[in-house]
N, C-alpha and C positions, 0 to 999 in steps of 0.2 A: 095449511100448516100441518106439519107432521104430528103424529099422535103423541110422540114423546115430548115434543115442545109444548103441546097443549097441557099435558099432565104436569110438567114442571111449572108452567106459567100459572095454572090454577092452584097448584100447591103453594106456590110462593105468595100469591094474592091472599089465599086463606090464612097462611101463616102471619103475614103482615097485619091483616085485619083483626085476627084473634089477639095478637100482641097489643095492637093499638086499643082495642076494646078493653083488654085487661088493664092497661095503663090508665085509661080514662075513668074506669069504674073503681080503680084502686083495690081490686080483688081478683083472685083467680079461683074460679069454681070448677066443678067437674066438667061442665060443658065446654069451657074454654080449653081445658086440658085435652078433651076429646077432639076438639077441632084442630088443635095444634098437632096432636098425634096423627090425625087424618091427613093434614097437610104434609107432614114429614113423610108419611108412607106414600103419598101421591108423588112427591118429589123423588123418592128413592125408586119407585116403580118406573117413573119417567126416565131416570138415568139408566136403569137396568135395560129398558127397551132400547135406548140409544146404544148401549154397549153390545147388545145382542145383534144389532144390525151391522155393526162394523165387522 
């Protein structure tokens, strides 16, 4: 699998898990926010890698 696909996939999984965890616990703390930010950055970097290869 290409590197950018791995990055987007891992970022998406992290984002979904963080949101589900926040919903289940009915709270959003600093760790969940940091995981969501990490996931978004990972997705953005994956998309940028894809754009650079074109």
